Residue frames as qw, qx, qy, qz and C-alpha x, y, z in Angstrom:
[[0.522, 0.067, -0.839, 0.137, 156.08, 66.99, 172.13],
 [0.663, -0.614, -0.234, -0.358, 153.92, 65.94, 175.04],
 [0.019, 0.526, -0.682, 0.507, 155.54, 66.17, 178.46],
 [0.576, -0.205, -0.791, 0.013, 155.06, 62.98, 180.49],
 [0.479, -0.600, 0.136, -0.626, 153.01, 63.38, 183.65],
 [0.589, 0.089, -0.758, 0.265, 154.50, 61.41, 186.58],
 [0.642, -0.683, -0.032, -0.348, 153.10, 60.73, 190.04],
 [0.390, 0.435, -0.685, 0.434, 155.91, 60.40, 192.60],
 [0.760, -0.558, -0.306, -0.135, 155.11, 58.30, 195.63],
 [0.462, -0.866, 0.181, -0.060, 156.98, 58.75, 198.88],
 [0.871, -0.228, 0.251, 0.355, 159.88, 56.36, 198.30],
 [0.592, 0.602, 0.122, 0.521, 161.18, 58.48, 195.42],
 [0.113, -0.905, 0.128, -0.389, 161.58, 61.49, 197.68],
 [0.776, -0.591, 0.218, 0.015, 163.18, 59.36, 200.39],
 [0.894, 0.083, 0.178, 0.403, 165.89, 58.06, 198.08],
 [0.269, 0.882, -0.116, 0.368, 167.29, 61.58, 197.63],
 [0.263, -0.751, 0.489, -0.357, 168.95, 60.93, 201.00],
 [0.985, -0.133, 0.052, -0.096, 169.52, 57.16, 200.85],
 [0.028, 0.777, -0.628, 0.011, 173.21, 57.03, 201.71],
 [0.596, -0.226, 0.764, -0.103, 172.79, 53.30, 202.39],
 [0.697, 0.422, 0.566, 0.129, 171.75, 52.76, 198.73],
 [0.168, -0.582, 0.248, 0.756, 174.15, 54.99, 196.77],
 [0.171, 0.092, 0.755, 0.626, 173.20, 53.66, 193.32],
 [0.014, -0.689, -0.712, -0.131, 169.49, 54.30, 193.83],
 [0.195, -0.781, -0.189, 0.562, 170.26, 57.66, 195.40],
 [0.206, -0.349, 0.454, 0.793, 172.29, 58.69, 192.34],
 [0.079, 0.354, 0.795, 0.486, 169.56, 57.54, 189.95],
 [0.109, -0.789, -0.580, 0.170, 166.99, 59.47, 191.97],
 [0.203, -0.694, 0.040, 0.690, 169.10, 62.63, 191.88],
 [0.169, -0.067, 0.652, 0.736, 169.54, 62.21, 188.10],
 [0.016, 0.586, 0.781, 0.215, 165.79, 61.85, 187.78],
 [0.140, -0.840, -0.359, 0.382, 165.17, 65.06, 189.74],
 [0.234, -0.429, 0.339, 0.804, 167.73, 66.86, 187.55],
 [0.083, 0.251, 0.758, 0.596, 165.59, 65.90, 184.54],
 [0.099, -0.761, -0.636, 0.080, 162.49, 67.16, 186.34],
 [0.224, -0.720, -0.063, 0.654, 164.22, 70.50, 186.99],
 [0.182, -0.179, 0.567, 0.783, 165.04, 70.68, 183.26],
 [0.529, 0.320, 0.080, -0.782, 161.32, 70.49, 182.51],
 [0.211, 0.164, -0.896, -0.355, 161.45, 67.04, 180.94],
 [0.301, -0.382, -0.873, -0.030, 158.58, 65.80, 183.14],
 [0.404, -0.507, 0.044, -0.760, 155.61, 67.24, 185.00],
 [0.362, -0.018, -0.876, 0.318, 155.43, 65.73, 188.47],
 [0.565, -0.494, -0.180, -0.637, 152.61, 65.24, 190.92],
 [0.167, 0.038, -0.870, 0.462, 152.04, 64.11, 194.49],
 [0.485, -0.588, -0.490, -0.423, 149.04, 63.74, 196.78],
 [0.441, -0.697, 0.273, -0.495, 148.34, 64.44, 200.42],
 [0.977, -0.211, -0.036, 0.018, 149.25, 60.81, 201.09],
 [0.691, 0.374, -0.248, 0.567, 152.88, 61.62, 200.24],
 [0.039, -0.638, 0.266, -0.722, 152.81, 64.59, 202.60],
 [0.779, -0.498, 0.079, -0.374, 151.16, 62.52, 205.36],
 [0.958, -0.024, -0.147, 0.245, 153.81, 59.81, 205.06],
 [0.472, 0.475, -0.262, 0.695, 156.60, 62.40, 205.16],
 [0.369, -0.686, 0.133, -0.613, 154.99, 64.02, 208.21],
 [0.918, -0.387, -0.033, -0.083, 155.68, 60.76, 210.09],
 [0.756, 0.324, -0.289, 0.490, 159.44, 61.02, 209.51],
 [0.552, -0.512, -0.250, 0.608, 161.79, 62.33, 212.20],
 [0.037, 0.916, 0.150, -0.370, 162.04, 66.12, 212.21],
 [0.198, -0.613, 0.494, 0.584, 165.40, 66.53, 210.43],
 [0.298, 0.102, 0.847, 0.429, 164.51, 64.05, 207.69],
 [0.217, 0.745, 0.625, -0.089, 161.04, 65.56, 207.33],
 [0.005, 0.870, -0.035, -0.493, 162.50, 69.05, 206.87],
 [0.225, -0.391, 0.683, 0.574, 164.96, 67.80, 204.26],
 [0.284, 0.343, 0.856, 0.261, 162.23, 65.99, 202.34],
 [0.156, 0.849, 0.456, -0.218, 159.89, 68.99, 202.44],
 [0.104, -0.734, 0.284, 0.608, 162.72, 71.21, 201.18],
 [0.231, -0.086, 0.806, 0.538, 163.18, 68.97, 198.13],
 [0.205, 0.614, 0.759, 0.067, 159.44, 68.98, 197.51],
 [0.029, 0.877, 0.173, -0.448, 159.40, 72.78, 197.78],
 [0.177, -0.528, 0.532, 0.637, 162.28, 72.98, 195.30],
 [0.184, 0.112, 0.873, 0.437, 160.64, 70.65, 192.78],
 [0.374, 0.229, 0.161, -0.884, 157.12, 72.09, 193.28],
 [0.010, -0.181, -0.936, -0.300, 155.03, 69.11, 192.24],
 [0.465, -0.250, -0.212, -0.822, 151.34, 69.66, 191.61],
 [0.277, -0.037, 0.819, -0.501, 149.07, 68.29, 194.34],
 [0.398, -0.152, -0.727, -0.539, 146.42, 65.84, 193.10],
 [0.564, -0.294, 0.233, -0.736, 143.15, 65.56, 194.97],
 [0.115, -0.042, -0.987, 0.105, 142.16, 62.46, 196.89],
 [0.543, -0.095, -0.006, -0.834, 138.40, 62.25, 196.54],
 [0.774, -0.056, 0.481, -0.408, 135.81, 59.52, 197.13],
 [0.861, 0.456, -0.165, -0.155, 136.54, 57.93, 193.73],
 [0.324, 0.609, -0.681, 0.244, 140.22, 57.56, 194.66],
 [0.372, -0.339, 0.726, -0.469, 139.36, 55.96, 198.01],
 [0.877, 0.163, 0.235, -0.387, 136.83, 53.58, 196.45],
 [0.768, 0.529, -0.362, -0.007, 139.36, 52.42, 193.86],
 [0.089, 0.576, -0.728, 0.362, 142.13, 52.10, 196.47],
 [0.610, -0.197, 0.611, -0.465, 139.91, 49.93, 198.66],
 [0.906, 0.328, -0.026, -0.267, 139.09, 47.77, 195.64],
 [0.502, 0.576, -0.626, 0.153, 142.82, 47.03, 195.17],
 [0.212, -0.385, 0.762, -0.475, 142.93, 45.93, 198.81],
 [0.786, 0.048, 0.366, -0.496, 139.73, 43.84, 198.63],
 [0.858, 0.443, -0.204, -0.158, 141.00, 42.05, 195.53],
 [0.867, -0.377, 0.210, 0.250, 144.26, 41.19, 197.31],
 [0.629, 0.677, -0.060, 0.378, 146.41, 43.12, 194.85],
 [0.165, 0.557, -0.476, 0.660, 147.94, 44.98, 197.78],
 [0.381, -0.230, -0.806, 0.391, 147.94, 43.86, 201.42],
 [0.265, -0.803, -0.510, -0.159, 145.13, 45.28, 203.55],
 [0.490, -0.718, -0.130, 0.476, 147.64, 47.20, 205.68],
 [0.424, -0.106, 0.340, 0.833, 149.03, 49.02, 202.62],
 [0.229, 0.826, 0.495, -0.140, 146.23, 51.54, 202.11],
 [0.075, -0.807, 0.198, 0.551, 148.76, 54.30, 201.36],
 [0.250, -0.222, 0.763, 0.554, 150.23, 52.31, 198.46],
 [0.262, 0.524, 0.798, 0.144, 146.72, 51.63, 197.17],
 [0.090, 0.894, 0.253, -0.359, 145.91, 55.35, 197.36],
 [0.180, -0.575, 0.476, 0.640, 149.08, 56.19, 195.41],
 [0.228, 0.090, 0.851, 0.466, 148.00, 53.85, 192.58],
 [0.154, 0.694, 0.702, -0.041, 144.38, 55.04, 192.68],
 [0.007, 0.850, 0.070, -0.523, 145.17, 58.75, 192.63],
 [0.166, -0.403, 0.628, 0.645, 147.55, 58.21, 189.69],
 [0.204, 0.313, 0.878, 0.298, 144.83, 56.27, 187.88],
 [0.103, 0.790, 0.561, -0.226, 141.95, 58.67, 188.55],
 [0.005, 0.860, -0.083, -0.503, 144.02, 61.70, 187.50],
 [0.829, 0.527, 0.163, 0.091, 145.30, 59.85, 184.41],
 [0.157, -0.810, 0.506, 0.253, 149.00, 60.45, 184.88],
 [0.682, 0.500, -0.501, -0.185, 151.29, 58.53, 182.58],
 [0.712, 0.096, -0.646, 0.256, 153.22, 56.66, 185.25],
 [0.647, -0.749, 0.059, -0.132, 153.52, 56.12, 188.96],
 [0.504, 0.567, -0.541, 0.362, 157.20, 56.37, 189.92],
 [0.750, -0.593, 0.161, -0.245, 158.31, 54.35, 192.93],
 [0.215, 0.514, -0.816, 0.155, 161.23, 52.53, 194.49],
 [0.636, -0.141, 0.603, -0.460, 158.73, 50.23, 196.22],
 [0.311, 0.300, -0.809, -0.399, 159.47, 47.14, 194.16],
 [0.066, 0.113, 0.966, -0.223, 157.38, 44.81, 196.29],
 [0.237, 0.552, 0.682, -0.417, 154.03, 46.60, 196.22],
 [0.347, 0.796, 0.129, -0.478, 154.11, 49.07, 193.33],
 [0.311, 0.743, -0.456, -0.380, 156.92, 49.14, 190.79],
 [0.318, -0.215, 0.905, 0.183, 156.75, 45.65, 189.38],
 [0.264, 0.049, -0.686, -0.676, 155.20, 44.07, 186.32],
 [0.233, -0.345, -0.909, -0.006, 152.75, 41.77, 188.12],
 [0.038, -0.548, -0.509, 0.663, 151.31, 44.56, 190.30],
 [0.149, 0.330, -0.268, -0.893, 151.03, 46.79, 187.24],
 [0.271, -0.103, -0.820, -0.494, 149.05, 44.15, 185.38],
 [0.217, -0.461, -0.832, 0.220, 146.74, 43.47, 188.34],
 [0.006, -0.518, -0.281, 0.808, 146.13, 47.15, 189.07],
 [0.204, 0.242, -0.434, -0.843, 145.43, 47.85, 185.41],
 [0.214, -0.253, -0.901, -0.278, 143.00, 44.94, 185.22],
 [0.114, -0.595, -0.655, 0.451, 140.97, 46.43, 188.08],
 [0.026, 0.450, -0.057, -0.891, 141.25, 49.87, 186.51],
 [0.201, 0.017, -0.692, -0.693, 139.84, 48.58, 183.23],
 [0.203, -0.422, -0.883, 0.028, 137.06, 46.72, 185.03],
 [0.117, -0.648, -0.464, 0.593, 136.14, 50.00, 186.76],
 [0.397, 0.844, 0.352, 0.083, 136.18, 51.93, 183.47],
 [0.162, -0.875, 0.308, 0.337, 139.60, 53.59, 183.72],
 [0.895, 0.420, 0.136, 0.069, 141.00, 52.73, 180.31],
 [0.296, 0.840, -0.416, 0.183, 144.33, 54.59, 180.34],
 [0.895, -0.069, -0.343, 0.277, 147.08, 52.13, 181.24],
 [0.344, -0.898, 0.252, -0.109, 149.07, 53.17, 184.29],
 [0.709, 0.387, -0.488, 0.332, 152.77, 52.41, 184.15],
 [0.668, -0.735, 0.115, -0.036, 154.34, 51.51, 187.51],
 [0.777, 0.427, -0.208, 0.413, 158.08, 52.06, 187.14],
 [0.637, -0.536, -0.128, 0.539, 161.19, 53.11, 189.02],
 [0.027, 0.921, -0.125, -0.369, 163.10, 56.39, 188.61],
 [0.480, -0.322, 0.664, 0.474, 165.74, 54.35, 186.77],
 [0.468, 0.439, 0.709, 0.294, 163.39, 54.04, 183.81],
 [0.204, 0.906, 0.308, 0.206, 163.05, 57.81, 183.43],
 [0.487, -0.761, 0.058, 0.425, 166.30, 59.20, 184.89],
 [0.445, -0.323, 0.483, 0.681, 168.54, 59.25, 181.84],
 [0.368, 0.519, -0.284, -0.717, 168.35, 60.78, 178.39],
 [0.827, 0.247, 0.490, -0.123, 166.68, 58.51, 175.90]]
């Protein structure tokens, strides 16, 4: 059986410590338990690490400890990723000030992961954004459909 390949953008890591959103925190922790069981292969990019580097020291250390424990594979951000990310911005799929979100979607597309996992419901994990991003991807020759979903959709046994 093929193991699903999942790109985890920064919000997923953040919700490990979201005491103000206990339901999402619990779902996120369940998801990471499944990752530890080997159910999924997970990936990040330098954009995740750069966003985490902006967090206050204590939070940053906690987030980096979880990343170290999970050991996601680091996907490269090359010129193709940046060109595709800028296309999402130019087309108005994501706001111009959301380059990081565009890079998350582009790196997941270029590296052909199965899904981008996010708690960012406004800019990433929603049906309309998924359709728009995939339409640009197809136009640019990336034919594998990218799923944009929340940890809830992959946290529990099927």
